[in-house]
N, C-alpha and C positions, 0 to 999 in steps of 0.2 A: 423602738424605745431608745433615748439618747440618753446618756448620763454624763454629767459636768461636774467638775470640782471648781468652785469658784472662790477663793479665800474663805473655807470651812462651809461654804454654803454649798447645798446638794442640791442641785437642780435636776427633776426628771420628767423629759418630756414623754407625753402619752400620745400616738396618733392612733387614729381609726378607732377612739374610746370614747362611748356615748355617756353623758351623764345623765343618770337616771333619776337622783334626788339628793337634795342637801339638807342636813339637818344640823341643829347645832345646841350641844349639851353643854360640856365645858370646854369643848374645842368643836371644829365641825368635823362631820362625817360626809363624806363625799362618795355617793353608791353609784359606780360605774358598770359597764358591762364588761369590766376586766377587773371586776373588785371593788373593796373597799380603799378610800385613802382618807386619812386625817391629817388634817393642820390648824394652825392658829389663828388661819386669815385666809379668806377667801376673795377674791376678785371677779365679779362678773362682768364680762368683757365678750358677750356673746355675739353681738350684733343685736339688727332686728329681726324684720322680716321680708325685708326686701331682696331680692335677686337669691330666692332660695337656692338654686343650683351651685351656689357658692358656698352652702352651708347655713345660711340665716334661715331656723326653723321657729325662731318665736320662742324657743324654751325659757329664755333667759328672762322674758316676762315673767312665767311661772314660778321660776325659782324666786325672782324679788317679790311677788305677791305671797308666796308661801312665806316669808318673812314678815309679812303684813304691810307691805308696800303697796300703796294707791299706784293704779297703772291709767293713765288717759287714755282714752279712745285711739287705736293705732291704724294708721291708714295710711296706704301709697302715698308718697310723696314724690317731686321732681319726677311727673310723669305724665303722658298725654290725657287729652280729655275727650269724652264722648259727647256730641252736638245732637241736637232733636232738630231732624230735616233731612230731607230727599236729596237738597242740593249738593250736599257734600261730594257727591261720586264725581260731579261733573267739575269740581275744583280741585280734586287730588292731586297735590303735587307741586301746586301753586306755593310760591315763598314769596313775601312781602314783608316789609317794614311797617311794623304797626305798634299800638298800646295795646296790650289787652288788660283788662279790668274785670275783676270778680265781684259781684253784686249777690246780696241775698236780702230780701224783702226790702229793695230800694237802696241799701247802705252799702258803701263800697268798702269792700275788706282789703284789696290789694290792689295794687297795677303793676306791671314792668312793660317796657318797651324794648323791642328787638327783631329778628327776622322771627316770624310768624310763618309755619307751615300748615297749611289746609290738607288734611287727610280723605278718605273715603270715609271715616267715621266722625271728623270732628276735628280736632284743633292739637297743634305738637309747635316744638320750638322752645327756643330758651325761657321765653317770655313765659310762655305757658307755664314749663315745669316752675318757674321761680313762685307762680300764685297758684299752683295746683292743689297745693296741702288745704289753702280754706274751701276750694269747691270739694275737696276730699273729706273735709270735716262738716261741711254743710250737708253732705249726702248722708253722710253717717247719722247726723241728727234728724233726717228724713226732713230736711229744707230745700227748697227748689233753687240752686245757684244759677246767676246768669252771667257768660263772660260778653262782655260789651267791646267790641273790636274797634279800633280807631284807625281806619286803612290813610287818613292824613294828619299824622300827631303834629305836623310842624304847622297845621292852619289851626284857628279856632272856625268856628262853624260859621261866622259871619266874614271873616277874609278868605275863608273856601267861597261863599256863595258871591263876594266879590269877584275872585277870580273866576269864577265861573261866568259870570256876567260878561268879563272883559273877555273870555274866550268865547264866548257866543257871538258877541261882536264881530270877531276875528273868524271866525267859521260859519257863518249863518246859514251854507246850505249842507252843511254836512248832517248825517243823521245823530241821534242821540248815542247809538253805538260807536259809531268812527268819532264822535265828539270827544270820547272819554280814551281813545286809544293814545298811547303813551303817558299817560296817567297811571293806568292800572293794567293786570294781566288780562290778556284777551276772554281768559275763561271766567275772570271774577267779573267783567263788566253787565253781562246780563244780569247775574245775581242782584247787583247793586241795583240796576234800572228796574228789576221787576219789584224789588221792596220797595223800592220809590213809586210804583203805580206808571213808572214812564214806558211807552213802547220803545223800542230799540229802533226802529223804522222811521219814527217821527222827525221831521227836520228841526235842527237847533232851534231856527228861527221862530218855529211855534210853541217853543216853550215860555212859559210866562213864569214871572217872578217867583210864585208860591211853590212850582215846580222844581226849580233851581233850590230852594231853599229847602225843600224835601230830601233831595238827592243828597245837598250838601250834609244834612243832619246824618242821612243812612251812611253816608260813607266816614262818618264821626263817630256814632254811635251805631254800629252792626249788632245786634242784641241773638246771642245762640244761647238757648235753654241748655244747661250741661245734664246729661241724664245719667252719667257715669264715669268713671276712671278707671284705666286700665290698670289691672290685678298686680300685686305684689312681683309677679315674675319681670314684668317690665318696667317696675322703679327702680329708681337708685337708692332711694332712702325712704325712712317711715319718717311720718309725724307721729306724736304723742308717744306715752312709755311712762316710766319711772319719774314721779314729780319730782323737780328738783328741789323743793321746799323739803323734800326729807333726806336731804343728801348735803353734807358738807362740802360748800364749794371751793376750800382750799386743800382738802385731801381726797376729796371723793368717796369719803367712808360715810357708809348708812347712819341715819340720825335715830334709826329704830331698832339697830342691831350692831353692835359693838364688834370689830373687827371684820364687817363684811361692806365690801366696797363694789360700788356699780359706777361703770364710764361707759362712754362711746356712745353707740346709736340706742341703747338701751334707756337714756335718759330722754325726758320729753324737753328738747330743746328744736 
């Protein structure tokens, strides 16, 4: 216990003390594992549920709810995504610049571009983290999110198809697999060809325009069904929480309970 006197303000810091409950009558009564405390105001700044090893156990949501606050569904955010498919183990560790977009029922909810990392269970990397909350919320609502990976974000489909056509004229004797060397990681090439219905050993000169168009399309819109997100233990932050409509945005005071303040990751921001 650390006691400090600051201009008549008595500040008491209690460590390793668990808050068991909070009640309000005239003032606030805070029940703890080390006895009860009273105060004129309470600030809830407990953090969310992400990285529970650091102490974020989600208790703040229960305290806010006990005072009548609405809690939007809380899900892991800034987190890796699990994808459906057996090919991931073959491309684990591959890093590539790509655009990652999350779709639900054909509607694009979010997208981001950066270094995508393929793992043995799905996708990771900064662009995945940036859009992961949309997939997590969709799964929470029993929807089926799809991640669409664009491995050539600097090209349009038509532009990439034209590029392939010119490349074919310059390298007619190469196989389809050799044709893509230098453009994609060697682990990724068989995956893209298989998704396009093209055998890796077929000579490039034998590829017809519809096949090149199909290949360009798969390079631009490689779809991965998202089946899960990593748990709160791996998440950097949470999405969801106390609805901001119930908080004064200039003071962070509750609109429901006077002198109750809620801040930080407890809020649905």
